[in-house]
MIDOSE-1310 file (N, C-alpha, C; in nm, 2 decimals, decimal comma, always signed):
residues 178
myir	+2,18/+0,18/+0,43/+2,02/+0,16/+0,47/+1,99/+0,03/+0,47; +1,89/+0,01/+0,58/+1,85/-0,14/+0,61/+1,72/-0,12/+0,61; +1,61/-0,24/+0,57/+1,47/-0,24/+0,64/+1,46/-0,36/+0,68; +1,33/-0,32/+0,81/+1,31/-0,43/+0,86/+1,14/-0,43/+0,92
easd	+1,07/-0,53/+0,96/+0,95/-0,52/+0,97/+0,94/-0,46/+1,12; +0,85/-0,36/+1,11/+0,80/-0,29/+1,22/+0,75/-0,38/+1,33; +0,76/-0,31/+1,47/+0,71/-0,39/+1,56/+0,61/-0,30/+1,65; +0,52/-0,35/+1,74/+0,45/-0,27/+1,81/+0,54/-0,14/+1,88
sdln	+0,66/-0,16/+1,92/+0,72/-0,07/+2,00/+0,78/+0,05/+1,89; +0,77/+0,02/+1,79/+0,78/+0,12/+1,68/+0,71/+0,23/+1,65; +0,60/+0,21/+1,70/+0,46/+0,29/+1,68/+0,52/+0,43/+1,66; +0,57/+0,51/+1,77/+0,61/+0,64/+1,77/+0,69/+0,69/+1,67
evll	+0,78/+0,58/+1,61/+0,90/+0,64/+1,50/+0,79/+0,61/+1,38; +0,70/+0,52/+1,35/+0,63/+0,51/+1,25/+0,51/+0,63/+1,21; +0,49/+0,68/+1,34/+0,37/+0,79/+1,31/+0,46/+0,93/+1,28; +0,56/+0,94/+1,33/+0,66/+1,05/+1,31/+0,69/+1,05/+1,17
iers	+0,70/+0,97/+1,11/+0,76/+0,94/+0,99/+0,65/+0,98/+0,90; +0,53/+0,94/+0,92/+0,40/+0,96/+0,84/+0,36/+1,12/+0,88; +0,38/+1,16/+0,96/+0,36/+1,32/+0,98/+0,45/+1,40/+0,91; +0,59/+1,39/+0,91/+0,71/+1,44/+0,85/+0,68/+1,44/+0,73
afgq	+0,64/+1,32/+0,66/+0,63/+1,32/+0,51/+0,53/+1,37/+0,45; +0,41/+1,35/+0,53/+0,29/+1,44/+0,46/+0,27/+1,58/+0,51; +0,32/+1,62/+0,60/+0,31/+1,76/+0,68/+0,19/+1,76/+0,74; +0,09/+1,65/+0,78/-0,02/+1,69/+0,86/-0,03/+1,54/+0,94
dqea	-0,17/+1,54/+0,98/-0,18/+1,41/+1,10/-0,29/+1,30/+1,03; -0,32/+1,32/+0,92/-0,43/+1,24/+0,83/-0,37/+1,08/+0,82; -0,26/+1,08/+0,76/-0,19/+0,95/+0,73/-0,14/+0,88/+0,84; -0,08/+0,96/+0,95/-0,04/+0,90/+1,07/-0,19/+0,84/+1,14
elvr	-0,30/+0,90/+1,14/-0,40/+0,85/+1,19/-0,46/+0,73/+1,12; -0,45/+0,74/+0,98/-0,47/+0,64/+0,91/-0,40/+0,53/+0,96; -0,27/+0,53/+0,94/-0,19/+0,42/+1,01/-0,21/+0,36/+1,12; -0,24/+0,44/+1,23/-0,28/+0,43/+1,38/-0,40/+0,33/+1,37
ellg	-0,50/+0,37/+1,27/-0,62/+0,31/+1,27/-0,62/+0,15/+1,23; -0,55/+0,16/+1,11/-0,52/+0,06/+1,04/-0,44/-0,09/+1,11; -0,33/-0,01/+1,19/-0,26/-0,13/+1,26/-0,36/-0,17/+1,39; -0,47/-0,09/+1,42/-0,54/-0,15/+1,53/-0,68/-0,24/+1,46
dssa	-0,69/-0,23/+1,33/-0,81/-0,30/+1,25/-0,79/-0,44/+1,23; -0,88/-0,52/+1,29/-0,87/-0,66/+1,27/-0,93/-0,68/+1,14; -0,98/-0,63/+1,05/-1,04/-0,63/+0,92/-0,89/-0,63/+0,82; -0,79/-0,56/+0,87/-0,69/-0,51/+0,81/-0,56/-0,60/+0,79
kpil	-0,59/-0,72/+0,86/-0,49/-0,82/+0,89/-0,50/-0,93/+0,81; -0,40/-1,01/+0,79/-0,25/-0,99/+0,81/-0,22/-0,84/+0,76; -0,13/-0,78/+0,84/-0,07/-0,67/+0,79/+0,08/-0,66/+0,74; +0,15/-0,62/+0,68/+0,28/-0,59/+0,66/+0,32/-0,46/+0,66
slla	+0,39/-0,43/+0,78/+0,46/-0,31/+0,81/+0,60/-0,28/+0,82; +0,69/-0,22/+0,71/+0,84/-0,22/+0,71/+0,88/-0,08/+0,74; +0,98/-0,08/+0,81/+1,04/+0,06/+0,83/+1,17/+0,05/+0,76; +1,23/+0,17/+0,69/+1,36/+0,16/+0,64/+1,46/+0,26/+0,75
fksd	+1,55/+0,22/+0,75/+1,66/+0,30/+0,84/+1,78/+0,33/+0,78; +1,83/+0,46/+0,82/+1,94/+0,52/+0,74/+2,04/+0,54/+0,86; +2,14/+0,49/+0,87/+2,22/+0,53/+1,00/+2,15/+0,51/+1,14; +2,07/+0,40/+1,13/+2,01/+0,38/+1,25/+1,90/+0,48/+1,30
rpvg	+1,87/+0,57/+1,19/+1,77/+0,66/+1,19/+1,65/+0,62/+1,11; +1,52/+0,61/+1,16/+1,40/+0,56/+1,08/+1,37/+0,65/+1,00; +1,38/+0,66/+0,86/+1,36/+0,74/+0,74/+1,24/+0,72/+0,66; +1,17/+0,60/+0,67/+1,08/+0,53/+0,57/+0,99/+0,44/+0,60
hilf	+0,85/+0,46/+0,59/+0,79/+0,33/+0,63/+0,67/+0,32/+0,51; +0,65/+0,20/+0,51/+0,51/+0,13/+0,40/+0,44/+0,04/+0,49; +0,33/+0,05/+0,42/+0,22/-0,04/+0,50/+0,14/-0,13/+0,41; +0,10/-0,23/+0,43/+0,02/-0,33/+0,33/-0,06/-0,38/+0,43
ttah	-0,19/-0,36/+0,41/-0,28/-0,45/+0,43/-0,40/-0,54/+0,35; -0,45/-0,62/+0,40/-0,53/-0,71/+0,37/-0,66/-0,66/+0,26; -0,69/-0,70/+0,17/-0,82/-0,66/+0,11/-0,88/-0,81/+0,03; -1,00/-0,78/-0,02/-1,05/-0,89/-0,09/-1,15/-0,84/-0,21
ltns	-1,18/-0,94/-0,29/-1,21/-0,91/-0,42/-1,39/-0,93/-0,40; -1,46/-0,86/-0,46/-1,62/-0,91/-0,48/-1,60/-0,96/-0,63; -1,74/-1,04/-0,65/-1,71/-1,09/-0,79/-1,63/-1,21/-0,83; -1,55/-1,22/-0,73/-1,42/-1,32/-0,74/-1,48/-1,44/-0,65
kntt	-1,48/-1,57/-0,75/-1,53/-1,69/-0,67/-1,41/-1,75/-0,62; -1,30/-1,75/-0,66/-1,19/-1,81/-0,61/-1,12/-1,72/-0,47; -1,01/-1,79/-0,44/-0,96/-1,74/-0,31/-0,84/-1,65/-0,33; -0,85/-1,55/-0,43/-0,73/-1,46/-0,46/-0,70/-1,37/-0,34
siai	-0,58/-1,39/-0,30/-0,53/-1,32/-0,20/-0,48/-1,17/-0,25; -0,52/-1,04/-0,18/-0,49/-0,94/-0,25/-0,45/-0,85/-0,11; -0,37/-0,74/-0,16/-0,32/-0,64/-0,04/-0,32/-0,52/-0,11; -0,35/-0,40/-0,02/-0,33/-0,27/-0,06/-0,23/-0,21/+0,00
lapl	-0,15/-0,14/-0,08/-0,02/-0,06/-0,02/-0,08/+0,09/+0,01; -0,08/+0,12/+0,13/-0,10/+0,25/+0,18/-0,09/+0,28/+0,32; -0,02/+0,38/+0,36/+0,06/+0,45/+0,27/+0,19/+0,44/+0,24; +0,28/+0,49/+0,17/+0,42/+0,49/+0,16/+0,47/+0,63/+0,20
aivp	+0,58/+0,65/+0,30/+0,63/+0,76/+0,36/+0,77/+0,77/+0,35; +0,82/+0,87/+0,33/+0,95/+0,89/+0,35/+0,99/+1,03/+0,39; +1,07/+1,04/+0,50/+1,09/+1,18/+0,57/+1,14/+1,27/+0,46; +1,12/+1,39/+0,45/+1,16/+1,49/+0,35/+1,31/+1,47/+0,32
daqk	+1,39/+1,51/+0,41/+1,54/+1,50/+0,38/+1,59/+1,35/+0,33; +1,51/+1,28/+0,32/+1,55/+1,12/+0,29/+1,51/+1,11/+0,14; +1,43/+1,20/+0,10/+1,32/+1,16/-0,03/+1,44/+1,17/-0,17; +1,37/+1,11/-0,26/+1,48/+1,10/-0,38/+1,59/+1,05/-0,38
qgig	+1,61/+0,95/-0,27/+1,73/+0,87/-0,25/+1,70/+0,71/-0,29; +1,58/+0,65/-0,35/+1,55/+0,55/-0,38/+1,50/+0,44/-0,24; +1,48/+0,51/-0,12/+1,42/+0,45/-0,02/+1,30/+0,39/-0,07; +1,19/+0,45/-0,09/+1,04/+0,43/-0,13/+1,05/+0,30/-0,21
gkli	+1,13/+0,30/-0,31/+1,15/+0,19/-0,41/+1,18/+0,08/-0,33; +1,30/+0,07/-0,27/+1,34/-0,04/-0,17/+1,23/-0,09/-0,08; +1,16/-0,01/-0,02/+1,05/-0,04/+0,06/+0,94/-0,11/-0,02; +0,90/-0,06/-0,13/+0,83/-0,13/-0,21/+0,85/-0,26/-0,26
ergl	+0,99/-0,26/-0,30/+1,03/-0,40/-0,36/+1,04/-0,50/-0,25; +1,08/-0,45/-0,13/+1,10/-0,55/-0,03/+0,96/-0,60/+0,05; +0,86/-0,49/+0,02/+0,72/-0,54/+0,07/+0,68/-0,64/-0,02; +0,69/-0,63/-0,16/+0,63/-0,71/-0,25/+0,69/-0,85/-0,24
qlls	+0,83/-0,86/-0,22/+0,88/-0,99/-0,21/+0,85/-1,08/-0,08; +0,82/-1,00/+0,03/+0,75/-1,07/+0,14/+0,62/-1,12/+0,11; +0,54/-1,03/+0,05/+0,39/-1,06/+0,03/+0,38/-1,17/-0,04; +0,46/-1,17/-0,17/+0,47/-1,28/-0,25/+0,50/-1,44/-0,20
ksgv	+0,62/-1,41/-0,11/+0,64/-1,52/-0,03/+0,53/-1,58/+0,06; +0,45/-1,49/+0,11/+0,35/-1,52/+0,19/+0,22/-1,58/+0,11; +0,21/-1,56/-0,03/+0,07/-1,62/-0,11/+0,00/-1,52/-0,14; +0,04/-1,38/-0,15/-0,04/-1,28/-0,19/-0,03/-1,27/-0,33
dlvf	-0,14/-1,26/-0,38/-0,16/-1,28/-0,55/-0,15/-1,13/-0,62; -0,24/-1,01/-0,56/-0,21/-0,91/-0,63/-0,22/-0,80/-0,52; -0,16/-0,68/-0,58/-0,13/-0,56/-0,45/-0,18/-0,44/-0,55; -0,29/-0,36/-0,47/-0,35/-0,23/-0,53/-0,27/-0,13/-0,48
vlgh	-0,28/-0,01/-0,52/-0,23/+0,13/-0,48/-0,30/+0,24/-0,54; -0,34/+0,35/-0,47/-0,40/+0,46/-0,52/-0,28/+0,56/-0,52; -0,20/+0,59/-0,62/-0,09/+0,68/-0,58/-0,05/+0,75/-0,72; +0,03/+0,81/-0,73/+0,12/+0,88/-0,82/+0,15/+0,82/-0,96
peyy	+0,06/+0,82/-1,08/+0,09/+0,74/-1,20/+0,22/+0,75/-1,25; +0,30/+0,85/-1,24/+0,44/+0,87/-1,26/+0,53/+0,80/-1,17; +0,50/+0,75/-1,04/+0,59/+0,68/-0,97/+0,59/+0,53/-0,94; +0,45/+0,48/-0,93/+0,44/+0,33/-0,90/+0,48/+0,26/-1,04
prhg	+0,45/+0,31/-1,15/+0,46/+0,22/-1,27/+0,61/+0,16/-1,27; +0,70/+0,27/-1,21/+0,84/+0,24/-1,22/+0,88/+0,12/-1,12; +0,79/+0,06/-1,04/+0,80/-0,04/-0,97/+0,68/-0,16/-1,01; +0,65/-0,13/-1,11/+0,55/-0,26/-1,16/+0,41/-0,26/-1,16
fkpa	+0,38/-0,14/-1,12/+0,22/-0,12/-1,12/+0,16/-0,08/-1,24; +0,04/-0,13/-1,29/-0,05/-0,08/-1,41/-0,18/-0,04/-1,36; -0,22/+0,06/-1,43/-0,38/+0,11/-1,41/-0,45/-0,03/-1,41; -0,54/-0,03/-1,27/-0,63/-0,12/-1,24/-0,74/-0,13/-1,31
gclg	-0,81/+0,00/-1,32/-0,96/-0,01/-1,38/-0,99/-0,06/-1,52; -0,88/-0,05/-1,58/-0,91/-0,12/-1,72/-0,85/-0,28/-1,72; -0,83/-0,32/-1,61/-0,81/-0,45/-1,61/-0,90/-0,52/-1,52; -1,02/-0,45/-1,49/-1,14/-0,51/-1,43/-1,15/-0,51/-1,29
feap	-1,06/-0,41/-1,23/-1,04/-0,39/-1,07/-1,10/-0,28/-1,06; -1,21/-0,26/-0,98/-1,29/-0,13/-0,94/-1,23/-0,10/-0,77; -1,19/+0,02/-0,77/-1,15/+0,07/-0,64/-1,27/+0,07/-0,53; -1,24/+0,06/-0,42/-1,32/+0,09/-0,31/-1,43/+0,18/-0,34
ypis	-1,39/+0,31/-0,37/-1,49/+0,42/-0,40/-1,45/+0,45/-0,56; -1,57/+0,51/-0,62/-1,52/+0,58/-0,74/-1,39/+0,67/-0,77; -1,31/+0,67/-0,87/-1,18/+0,74/-0,89/-1,21/+0,79/-1,03; -1,23/+0,93/-1,05/-1,25/+1,04/-1,13/-1,18/+0,98/-1,28
nens	-1,25/+1,03/-1,39/-1,17/+0,97/-1,51/-1,06/+1,04/-1,52; -1,02/+1,17/-1,48/-0,87/+1,23/-1,48/-0,79/+1,17/-1,40; -0,82/+1,10/-1,30/-0,73/+1,03/-1,19/-0,74/+0,87/-1,22; -0,82/+0,82/-1,32/-0,83/+0,66/-1,34/-0,69/+0,59/-1,33
dawm	-0,56/+0,67/-1,38/-0,46/+0,61/-1,38/-0,39/+0,60/-1,27; -0,44/+0,64/-1,14/-0,36/+0,64/-1,03/-0,41/+0,52/-0,95; -0,54/+0,45/-1,00/-0,56/+0,33/-0,93/-0,49/+0,22/-1,02; -0,38/+0,16/-0,94/-0,29/+0,06/-1,01/-0,28/-0,07/-0,94
vqal	-0,24/-0,18/-1,02/-0,24/-0,29/-0,94/-0,11/-0,36/-0,97; -0,06/-0,47/-0,91/+0,05/-0,52/-0,97/+0,04/-0,68/-0,91; +0,07/-0,79/-1,04/+0,03/-0,91/-1,00/+0,17/-0,98/-0,92; +0,15/-1,07/-0,83/+0,27/-1,13/-0,79/+0,26/-1,25/-0,83
rpnv	+0,19/-1,32/-0,90/+0,18/-1,45/-0,93/+0,13/-1,42/-1,10; +0,18/-1,52/-1,20/+0,16/-1,52/-1,33/+0,00/-1,56/-1,33; -0,04/-1,51/-1,49/-0,19/-1,54/-1,48/-0,29/-1,49/-1,38; -0,28/-1,43/-1,30/-0,38/-1,39/-1,22/-0,46/-1,29/-1,27
igsv	-0,40/-1,17/-1,33/-0,47/-1,06/-1,41/-0,54/-1,12/-1,55; -0,66/-1,10/-1,55/-0,74/-1,18/-1,66/-0,82/-1,28/-1,60; -0,78/-1,34/-1,49/-0,85/-1,47/-1,47/-0,96/-1,42/-1,35; -0,92/-1,31/-1,27/-1,01/-1,26/-1,17/-1,05/-1,10/-1,21
fgkv	-1,16/-1,07/-1,16/-1,19/-0,90/-1,16/-1,28/-0,89/-1,03; -1,32/-0,77/-1,03/-1,41/-0,72/-0,92/-1,38/-0,60/-0,84; -1,47/-0,56/-0,75/-1,45/-0,43/-0,69/-1,36/-0,47/-0,55; -1,25/-0,41/-0,53/-1,17/-0,41/-0,39/-1,24/-0,40/-0,28
vcad	-1,22/-0,45/-0,18/-1,31/-0,42/-0,03/-1,19/-0,41/+0,05; -1,18/-0,30/+0,11/-1,06/-0,31/+0,18/-1,08/-0,29/+0,33; -1,00/-0,26/+0,40/-1,00/-0,27/+0,58/-1,10/-0,14/+0,60; -1,17/-0,19/+0,73/-1,26/-0,10/+0,77/-1,23/+0,04/+0,78
alnk	-1,09/+0,07/+0,83/-1,02/+0,19/+0,88/-0,99/+0,26/+0,73; -0,97/+0,20/+0,62/-0,93/+0,28/+0,48/-1,07/+0,30/+0,43; -1,19/+0,25/+0,47/-1,32/+0,23/+0,39/-1,36/+0,34/+0,40; -1,33/+0,47/+0,38/-1,39/+0,60/+0,37/-1,35/+0,69/+0,27
peyw	-1,44/+0,77/+0,21/-1,42/+0,83/+0,06/-1,32/+0,92/+0,06; -1,27/+0,98/+0,16/-1,17/+1,10/+0,16/-1,03/+1,03/+0,13; -1,02/+0,89/+0,16/-0,90/+0,81/+0,14/-0,89/+0,78/+0,00; -0,98/+0,81/-0,07/-0,99/+0,74/-0,22/-0,99/+0,84/-0,32
re	-0,96/+0,96/-0,29/-0,96/+1,10/-0,37/-0,80/+1,12/-0,41; -0,76/+1,12/-0,54/-0,61/+1,12/-0,59/-0,62/+1,25/-0,65
């Protein structure tokens, strides 16, 4: 398996992975919108390949914090998609790991995700609400652990807080129900 940054010419493969992984068009349309959204940039889009077949995709888009007086650099991971016949093989974890490495090198301080609270903590994410980070839309109490953050720099958590403001394409309430 290998991972590389996705290019514009990979759009059809990316959308196919999203549709296959989620069994619907919503995530594929979100990815298409985010890739064209200037408020989402800079974007990190990675593809995973197994025997030259694209089997996974992860997308990170830029965001910012309200109530933060400094220039904390943040990103949102959404979505992570693995085609069904390649799931449970560690591909998602490798995409997360590679993405976080590249984001760290580019100066990103915090990465947020709204996802499965059993999965993302295995990759270093922690519940964000109790650390002072509010999601773009309210997350119900029973799903509050699904809103998570990972610091890519020491001492960032605890020194900043606020509401996360995401890219325009992601700033819709239907994307914030877990």
